N, C-alpha and C positions, 0 to 999 in steps of 0.2 A: 625213532628216539619218537619221545615221550612226549608229549605237548597239553600244558595241564590246560582244558580250557576254562571252566568253572570260575566267573566270574569272582569279581576282586569286591571284599561284604565289606567293607574299616570295622564295625563292631567284633569280628572274627579271624582281626589281625590281631590282635597279642598289645599289650599296650607300645606309647609309642612317646617318643623324645621330643618334648616340646617348652616355649618357654610364658608361666607363667601369668603373664601383670598382676602384683598384688603378690606377690607370696617372698621367699627364698630360692632365689634360681641358682646352683650351682652349673657348676657347666662341667659334662660328661665325657669329655677333651681333656678337661686340666686339670679339674679345683678348682678355680675361680671361683667368685661373684660377682665382677666388672663388665657387663654390658654396656654394646652401641647400639643402637630398639633403634627399628626401620617402622618401616610400616608394615607392612608383612614379615620378619623378618626376624632371631636380634642374634649379635657374632658377640665371643668373648671373643673381649680387648685383652687378650692373652695370649689365645691360640690361634682363634678364626674360624671356629667353630661357630658353626650358622648352627639352629635352631628356629622353625615354622612356632611363630607366635599364638598359642588357643587363646585367640578370646573370640572367634569365628568372624574377624573380619577389621578392619584399624578402627584409629580411634581418636580423639583428641578432634578440633576444626575442620569442615569439611567431608563428617562423614552423614550416611546415613541414613537417619533414622522410620524405624515404624512406629508410625500416629493409627490411633483410630479414626477409623472410616467419615470425614467431613457430615455432618452432619445438616440439614436439610434445612435451605435457610424459610424468613417463613415469612410465609407472605399477609 
């Protein structure tokens, strides 16, 4: 039996279907475009196909934001 021992790399895995906020998203399962959006996934309201959200993280109230380093206090 053959076991593939090469590590997984997302860059070489090809196109991945994902929900993209701010764009026209068509369900790959049924072709409809009505979605119920959660924190990590978006689910088709017609056939319940779930897709990961392609935003790199969560959005909305209470998200973590990266800001610049704090400037030192002037003496």
